[in-house]
C-alpha positions as CSV (number, residue, x, y, z in Angstrom):
1,C,160.4,46.9,160.0
2,Q,157.8,48.6,158.1
3,D,155.0,46.0,158.8
4,A,155.6,46.6,162.8
5,P,152.8,48.4,164.3
6,K,153.1,52.1,164.9
7,G,153.9,52.7,168.5
8,Q,155.2,49.3,169.4
9,A,158.5,48.5,170.4
10,T,160.8,46.5,167.9
11,L,163.8,44.3,168.7
12,V,166.9,44.2,166.5
13,H,169.5,42.0,167.4
14,C,172.7,40.2,166.1
15,K,175.0,37.5,167.5
16,G,176.8,40.2,169.6
17,G,174.4,43.3,169.9
18,F,177.0,45.7,169.3
19,G,177.8,46.0,165.4
20,R,175.2,44.9,162.8
21,S,172.0,45.2,165.1
22,V,173.0,48.7,166.1
23,L,173.9,49.8,162.4
24,M,170.2,48.4,161.4
25,A,168.5,50.2,164.1
26,C,170.7,53.3,163.1
27,C,169.4,52.9,159.3
28,H,165.7,52.7,160.4
29,L,166.1,55.9,162.8
30,I,167.5,57.4,159.6
31,A,164.9,56.4,157.3
32,E,162.0,57.1,159.8
33,F,163.3,60.6,161.1
34,D,165.8,61.9,158.6
35,L,168.7,61.8,160.9
36,P,172.3,62.3,160.3
37,G,174.5,59.2,160.6
38,A,177.3,61.1,162.3
39,A,174.8,62.4,164.9
40,L,173.3,58.9,165.6
41,L,176.9,57.4,166.2
42,G,177.5,59.9,169.0
43,W,174.3,59.2,170.4
44,V,174.4,55.4,170.3
45,R,177.6,55.1,171.7
46,I,176.4,57.0,174.7
47,V,173.3,54.7,175.2
48,R,175.2,51.6,174.0
49,P,178.9,52.0,174.9
50,G,181.0,49.7,172.6
51,A,178.5,50.4,169.9
52,I,179.5,50.1,166.1
53,V,182.5,47.9,166.3
54,T,184.3,47.8,162.9
55,P,185.7,50.9,160.9
56,Q,183.6,49.9,157.9
57,Q,180.3,50.3,160.1
58,E,181.3,53.6,161.5
59,H,182.4,54.8,157.8
60,F,179.1,53.6,156.4
61,L,177.0,55.2,159.1
62,C,178.8,58.7,159.2
63,A,178.5,58.9,155.2
64,L,174.7,58.9,155.4
65,R,173.5,62.6,156.0
66,G,170.1,61.5,156.1
67,A,167.3,59.6,154.6
68,S,168.0,60.7,151.0
69,D,171.5,59.2,151.3
70,L,170.1,55.9,152.7
71,E,167.6,56.0,149.8
72,K,170.1,56.6,147.1
73,R,172.3,53.5,148.6
74,L,169.1,51.2,148.5
75,Q,168.5,52.2,144.6
76,V,172.0,51.4,143.4
77,G,172.0,48.2,145.2
78,E,174.4,48.8,148.0
79,I,172.2,47.4,150.4
80,A,169.9,44.4,150.1
81,T,166.3,44.7,151.3
82,A,164.1,41.8,152.6
83,K,160.4,41.9,151.3
84,C,159.3,43.6,154.5
85,G,161.7,46.6,153.8
86,C,164.1,45.5,156.6
87,V,167.7,46.3,155.6
88,V,169.8,42.9,155.8
89,S,173.7,42.1,155.0
């Protein structure tokens, strides 16, 4: 969340903690550090085995080549945003 203090940890969680929350955290990392989604997919599956559980989540993440791709999806309304700027679905 963009309102979170810099240098502070942020907890992101969904019911299971493997799909939506990991995808949300990846979107934050892409926006913050301009990382490609495919590279993040490999990393999160190492640090969180079983992460990104559906083919749709995997396809979405791998289609993001960086922050500009994420920004484009936000602009065309493919992703809804909360007032604080967090991505929600």
